[in-house]
N, C-alpha and C positions, 0 to 999 in steps of 0.2 A: 281477451285475444281468446279468439275461435281456437276452440279445443275439436280434433278429428280424428277419429282415430283409422289406421290404415292396417287392413287383415295384410295376410302373410303374403298374398300373392305381391301385393305393391310393394313391402320392405325386399322379396326377393329381386322385385323385376327392379328394381329400384338402384339395389347393390350391382346389377349383373350388365345391366343395356342402361343406353340416356335417353331412355322414351320419355312418355307422359307421367310414369310411375317416378323416374328420378328427379321430374321439376316437382311433383309433389313435397319430395322426400328431404328437396332443398330447402320449401318452403320454411322447413318444419328445422331444416338445420339454422337456416334466416331467420329465424324468429317469428317469421313473416304470421303464422298456428303454431301453435300449440299438439304435440301429438303424442295423445295417450295409450297406454297400453298397461296392460295386466300379468301378470306371472304367465297363465296357460296362453297367451298369445309368445310372450317370450321362448318360453318352451317348446314350442312347436318351430318358431323359427328357426328355432337352435340345432335341432330336427333335423329340420328340412336342407340343411345349408352344409352338415354333416350327412346323411346320407343319401341325400339326392345329389349334391351340388360338391360334393368333396371336400370341403371347407376342411383346413387342416383344424386343431385343438385352437390354436395361432389366433385364426384368420376368425374365426368363432368367436373368440373370447376378444379382437377387438371390434367383430360387430356389436357385440352385446355392451359393451364401455362405449360404445359411440350410442346405441338406442338408449341407453342408462343416463346417458348426459343431458340430450338433447329433447329425454319425451317424461311424462311424469306418470310413472305409477300409480294403480289403485288396485285397489281389493276388489274380486266382483264374488260373491256369494254359492255362484252358480245353480244359482235357481230359477234364471229363465227360460223358455223353454218354449221358440217363436221362430226357429228353422224346421222346417218339419221334414225340410227331403235334405239335412244334414245338423245333426244337433252338434254338432263339432263347430258349425260354427255361430252357436248361440254366444259364445263368449265376444265375440266383436259385437256386438248387439250388446248386450248388458254389459258391456264395459263401456260403450257410448252411455249407457242410461246413468252408471252408476257416478261416471266422471262431468258428466253435464254436457258431453258433444254432440255440437251442431251435424256435424257429421260424420258418417262412414266411409273410407275408400275402399273398394272392391273391385278386383276382375270374377269375380264369383258370380256364377249364375245363379246360386242361393239364394246369398245374396240381394244381386243386386234385381232380382224378381221380385221381394220384398218393396221399392223403393222409398219407403219408409217404413219409420216405427216410432211412434209417439212422437211425430214433429221430429225426427232423426233423422235426414236425407241420406239415402241411400246412392250411393254415389260412383259412377268409371271413373278413373285416373282423368280424365280427356273430359266429361262433364264436372268434374270439382275446379277443375283450372278453369272452364271457360267460364265459371257462376265465378268465381276470385274475380275474375277480369271484368264480367260486370258492374 
């Protein structure tokens, strides 16, 4: 099964709206692809949901529970530095490398501008869905 790293904006968009990011997350929920994450990604998601989107502690806990039950946790050393314009995005690339993921799905221009890293495709949600259909 293909391993996929969804960045924080994909998780948030997929939780809040019913567009392409939502469709991407449905694929992970259905077991079509295997979502992969690391603790720093989960921490960022939880923080954004609380601080930016005013999720209650219970709602954040529910999202965290679902993510943990449907995705695979990997440990990253935090030593990879490949996104010079936004070093905070390095964790997504490193998570993909460590887990053997074949793709990172993102709406972040800093990641999308890379296009790929060591054979790992970096795609928008629309590009990812189109690739799966092909």
